[in-house]
N, C-alpha and C positions, 0 to 999 in steps of 0.2 A: 488369590494371585489371576490375573486374566490370562486366558488361554491363549496360544499363539493363533493368528489367522491361517485359514487352509492357504496353500499356495494360490496364486491368481495371476493373470495378465491382465493388462488394460489399454483400452484406446482412448485418447482424448482428442476429441474432434475440434480442431481450431482453425477451421478453412472457411469460415464466414467472412463476409465482407464489413458485418456489423454497421449496415449503414444508418438503422433506426438509432444506434448510438451514437453517431457522428463519426463512424468509421473504424476498421481494424482495431477493435475493442480489446482483443486478444493481447494486445502490444501495449495498451496503456496501462498506466500504474495504479495499483491499489494498495494502500498501507504500504508505499514504497517498493513494491513489487511488480512486475509486469502480471497481467491478470492470468496468462496462462500457466505461469510458475506456480501459482497457488496450488492448483490442482495436480499438477505434475509433482510437486514436493509431498502432497498429501499421499499421492498414488503410491510414490515410491518408499516414503516413511512406514506406511502400512503394509509393505513388503511385496508390491509387484514385482515378479521375476523378470517381465517382460512388458516394456511400454513403448506404445507407438503413438506419437502425435501426429494427427493428420493437418497438413497446413497447405495454403492456396501454392502452386507451384511459383517459383520466384521468391518465396518468404523465408528461406533458408538461411539467411543473414540475421533477419529479425528473431528467428528461433532461436540461433544460436547465442545471441546476445541475451535474450530472455532467460534463457536456461543455462547460462555460464557457470560452470563450477557443479553443475549436477551430472551425474553417469547414470547409467541404468536406462535410457531412452534413445528412440531413434526415430526418424520422421519417414511419412510417407505423404505423396502428393493428393491432394483433394481431387474431387470430381466436380461437376456442375451441379449435382445437388447433395444435399446431405446425405441422402442415402448411398450414392457414389461414393463420397468420402468413406463413410463407414466400411462399404465393401473394399476399398482400396486399403484402408486401414486392417481388415480381417486377413486380407491375402498377405498383406506384409507381416502380419501377427503369424499366422501360421498354427498348427496344431500343438500338441496334441488333442484329439476330438473332445475328450473328457474335460479338457483344461476349463476353468472357470475364466470367463473374461467378463469384465466390467467396461462398459462404454458410455463413456462422460462428456458432456459438453464444456468446453472451457469456460463458456460465459457463466457458468456457475462455480464460482471460485473458492467458496467458503465450504469446501467438503471437509467433513470430520471423520475420524476413524470409526466412529459409532456407526454410522450410517454404512461403512464397508462392511463392517463384522455384520450388521444385521442382513444385508443382503448376501453375504457367503454362506452365513449360517442356514439361511433359508432356502438357499438353492437346491440341496439335495431333496429329490421327490417332486419338483415340480421343473416346468423348461424355462423358467425366467422369473425374474424379482426385480420389482422397481419400486423405489421410494416414493411415497405421496403423503401428502397432507389433506385431511379432511376439509371440505369447503364449509366456511363457517359464515360467509356473507349471505345474505338473503339474494336469491336471482330473480331477474325480471326479463321478460320480452319486451322489445319495444318497436314500433313500427313508426317512422318520421319523428322519433324523439317521445313518442306517447306510448306509455305503458300497455301491453295488450296481453298481460298474462304475467303468470309466475312460474318458476321451475322448482320442483321439488330438489332439494339438496341432501336427502338423505344417503344416497347412495353415490354421491358424487365426489371423486378425488382429484388434487392438483399434483400429476405427475411431475416427477423431478429425475434428474440423474445424478450419479451412473445407475445402470441398469445392468443386471446380471444375467448371464447365460452360460451354458456349456458351449464351446467353440463351434462343435458339429451342428449344434440346434439352430443357432444364429445363421451360421453359413447356408445351411439347407433353406431356411426359412426366407431368406433374401433371394435364393435362388429361385425360389417359388413366386415372389413378388411380382406383380403385373409392372412393365417398365413404364405403364402410362400411369401410373397413380404415384400419389406421394404419400409416403411414409410420416405419420405423425412423429413416432418414435421406433425405437426397436421393440418394444413390447408389443405394438400393433402389427410389427411384421410378424411376430412369433404366434400372436394371436390368430391371425388369419391362416397362419400355416397349420390350426388346430392345437396350438401349444396351451398350456396352462401358466399363467402368469400370474404370480402372487403379489400382494401389496404389503410391504411392511412400512414401518414409521418413518417417515421423511424429516427434514430438519428445517425449521422456518429460516435459520439462516443461509441455506442451499438455494437462496434466490437466485433468478437469472437475470444478467444484465442486458437489458434490453433498449432501455432509452436513458440519454444523457445524466436524468436525475436518480437512475438507481445506482451510480456509482457514489452519490452521497449518501444514500441509504446504505449501502455496503459498506463505506467507510466507518459509519456509526456501528455496525455489527461487529466489527473487529476488536477483539479484546485489547487494552492498551494499558501500560504501565507508567505511573508518573515518576519522573527523577527531577532531581534539583541539582543545580552546579552553581558554583561560587568562583568568583575572578577577582583579583587584585592586580592594580598595577600603579606605578610611581614615577615621576619624572622631576628632574631638577629644572630650577629656573635659569634662564639665561637671558642674554639681550634681544630684545623685540618689540613689537609694536601691538601683539593681538596673540589670542591663545584658542585653540581649538579645543570645546569639551561638549562631549555627547553630540557630536556634529554640529556644532553651533559656533560661529567664529565671533570672540569678546574681545572688543578694543582693551589692551592692557598694556603697562608699560613694562611688562617682560613678555616672555613665550617660554614654552616648555621645550626641552631640547630632547630630541630623539631621533631614530633612522627615519621613521615615518614623520607624519605630523605630529606625534606625540600625544594625541588625545586619549589621555589616561581613561577617561569614562568609555569610550568605545573598545579600548583595548581589555579592559576588566570585564565588560560584557561580553566581548568576543570569547573570552576565556571562560565565562561563566557556562555561555552555550557549548564549548567542545567539551567542557568539564562534564555537564549534564549528560552528553552522549558517551563520554569515554574516549574522546576523540583527540587526546592530546593536548597542547596547547598553542596558541599563538605563534609561538617560536618554533615550531614543528611545522606549521604551516607557511610561515612567512619569516625565515630566518633573517636576523638582522646582518648577517653577513652577506647576503645577496642583494647586490646594487640596484636591482630592479624595483626595489620596495623603498629607496630612499627617497623622503618627501612625500610618498604617496598619501592619499588620504585614506585613514582609518576606516569609512564606510565600507571600502573595498574588502576589508578582513571581515566586519560583521556580516556583509552580504555572502561572502564564502562559508562562514558557519551557519548562516540561516539554509544555504542551498544544499549543504552537507544534511541538515536536520530533514529537509522536506524530502531529499532522496531516499532517506529511510523511512518515508512516511510518518514522520513525526510532525508535531505540532507545537508551536510556542504558546504557552498558557499567559505568563506575564514575567515581567522583567522589573527589577528594582536597582537602582544606581545609587550610591552615596558617595558624593565628592568630599574629600578632606583636603581643607585649606584655609589660611587666614583672608587671603586674597586672592581673585578679584571676588566680589560678590556674587553669589550665585544666584540668589534670589529673583533680582530682575529678570533673568535670563531661564528660570526654570521652565517656564510654560513653553517656551519656544524649543527647548532641549527634550521636552515629552512630546510634542508634537512630531519634532525631526525624528526622535527613535520609534514613534507609534508608525511613520511613515517607511522607514528603514525598514521596519520589521513587521510590517501588514498587521498591526495590532490596534484594537481601538484604544483610546485615549486612557480609559481608565483601567487599563491592563498594563500601563507603564508609569512607572514612578522615578523621580529623580529628587534626590534630597543633597542636602549640604550640611556639613559641621565643620567645627574647629577643633583642635586639641590643646584649646586654651593656652596658647603660647608655647606648649611643650614639643619637644622632638623637633625632626627636621621639617614637617610641616608648619610647627608653631613658630619656628625660628625664619620661616620664609624662604628657606633652601629648596624646597619642591613643594608637588602637589600629589595627593594619591587619590585612588579611587577604588571602589570595591563594588561588585556587583552580584546579584543572585538572579538567576532564570530557572523558570520551572517550565518542563515542558512533559509530553506524554510521545510514548513510542509504541509501535504494534508490540504485543506481548509475544 
């Protein structure tokens, strides 16, 4: 059985402009959540008894929205430099002097409890602890793009956050830090004050989001789970001159009757997506008793389901729709349907299937009373 973690407090620094990442990266969504929320959740779940999030002045609304539903945190205003922001966070946090404090950059969102445990368990007996990874690549010096020498990597480490200190140790170290010098991190501040800083094993997933392409890499590192949903819909035939199926209008001597445009293919697919998410059904989101949906194009229903999937950090993998009817003939329009669905869902064409079958003149579809559709959607969501 894993022993409980020692009591600790934490500071999450989220006051930077994020200019190299395209701006305000702490509010951008990663895996369906704002970047800053990942770190705050991880620290709170690990047992942080007091947590201060340092933000740029005027960002209180953004922070409140990013951390909605979480308790156990408060904010402090950032300063002109990262060191100033950390000082402000320490001042807001306060003692006791011996309490362990973890100082973490919001730009490193994929923080796991194992790193937190290693930091806290190593802190007794030293003045600070930082997680780090050994440098694996060979290193070169270069002048004007030409190699001018190599660098031994045996004793080189890539420092990460959070870094752990006792409250009084880091406060006193910052008090002694020259105001005209830039601190690389808190470990450097404590080292300059004469403290011993220990390295513990870091985590490759604890990468820093610095450039726009880093977000795609971080997304790939988030554990995900695959889910499958199914949907079914049927509508009766009535007077008309065309029918909508899978977002394509087909000339026909009848039309499908429904509150919206009665596109059974899109209705079944919308339900499949909602079902895969455990997010109710199409009637919950678009009640047929609501007059605003009368006659509306069903691609709006599908777009709503896709938007909800993306808001949760989910990805659509593939879809498969089967239309069940005697008429109209679907095969001549199948490619247009696949292309329309691929466009609506932002999927490659080979991830979209549309098929048709009959019931050999049996049942309500066989008698020409109506048309039915069934759909399957595969998604993945952050675990």
